[in-house]
N, C-alpha and C positions, 0 to 999 in steps of 0.2 A: 504494498498501500504505499510506505514512503519512497520506495523507488518510485512508483510509477508518478507521485505527486513530483518529487525532484526531477523526472524527466518532462514532465509537462512545465515546468518553470524555468528550465534549458530551452525548451521549445518556444516560448513566450518570449524569452529574453533574446533568442536569437532573430525572431519574427521582427520583434520591434526594433533590434539593431538594424536589419535589413532594410524596413521600412524609413529609419530614421536617415540612413546614409544615401537612400534613393532620393530622399526628398529634399534635404537639407545639405548643404557644402559643409562637411563637416572636416576638419583636421585629424591628425593621429590621435592627438589628446583628448579631444571632445568626442572621437569615437570611444576612447577607452573609458570614458566617463558615461558614455550613453550604454553602455552593458546594463547599468541600475538605473535606467528609466522606467518608471510603471507610469502606463497609461490609467487616467482616471476611472476608467469604465472598468478596471479590471480589481479596483481596490473595493474590499467589502466593509469595510470600517467606516461608519458614520457618527453623528455626534451622540446619538442614541446608545451608541455601545460605548460610550465613556460615561463613567458613574460617577458621582460623586462631587463633581466640580463644575456645578451649573454656571457658578459667577464667571467664571472663567470661560467656558464653552460660550455663553451669551458675548461675552467681550469679543471673543476671537470671531464670532459671527459677525458683529457688527464692524470689526477692523478688517477682516481679511475677507469673508466669503461675500458679505453684501457688496462691496464695491467693485469686485469681480461680475457677480449675477446683475447689479444694477449701476454700471458707471454714471449714469445719468443722473443718480441722485448727489454724485460727488463733484459734479462740473460746476464751476463758479467762473464768472468773468474775472473778477479780482484775484483766483487762485487762493483765498485764504480758505477754501475748504477742500482738502485733498486727502486721500487714503494714504496709509502709510506703505512706504514702498519695501518694508519688510519688520518681520519681527523677530524676537529671540526668547526660544524657549529653553527655559533653564531649571534644574532642579535634581534631587537625588535620582537614583535608578530606581525605575519602577512606579513613578510618579504619573505614566500616562502622555509622555511627550510626543512618543511615536505614534502612539495613537490619535491625539489629538491633530500632529502633522497630517497623516494619512486622512483623518476625517475631513479636513480642511481641505485638501486637494480632492476627495471625492465630491464634497458637497459644491465646491465652487468649479469644479470641473478643469481643476488645474493640473497640469502633468507633476507627476511627484518624480524629483531626481534625488536617488538615496544614494547618498556618498559616504561609503565606509572609510575611515582614516586611512584603513591600510591601503586603499586603492589611490589615495594621492599622496602619500609619503615615500619618497624615492632617496636612495643613497646619493645619487649624484645631483650635482651642485647645480640649482636652478630648475630642476626636472620636477619639484612639489611646485614649484612657483608656476610653473606652465600648466601643470593637472589642477591647479586652482583657478588660473584665469580660467581654463577650458571648462569648467564647471559653469561659471558664471555667464560665460558668453554662450555656453549650449543651453543654460536656462532661459536666457533671452533670445535666443532662436526660437525655442518651445514655449515662450510666455503664452499665457500666464501659466507660472510654475512655481513649484513649493521645492526648496534646495532643504532636504532633511541631511546634516552630516551627523554622521553617529559614530 
């Protein structure tokens, strides 16, 4: 059963990687990061699945999801009303940061870029910087997107 799930996950990653490289002009670093891109339609986590932190969920809905779903509410000629360009979730392990990030991506329809720290760390000078830069340039190309660095 676990082998089947693992094989399906590999197939999904390969399919997404092929789709991304065909439709977008990616460099080698962006292609390496694109392995961990998750389509929002394949995410099963929603805000209803996250329990016990209703005030935080409400705040995240207002700050992240609503501006992506209804950008017309956040346009003003003066520029005084604008949604945040990013948020930082921090806390102890097991507090629901990953679930919240996935729920935000699912509810807003944003691409989820799951970056493992091991995938951006490199022993060669300057390579890590290029991978971090590629993460954000890939996210810009796939906008709207949620970057989750774990």
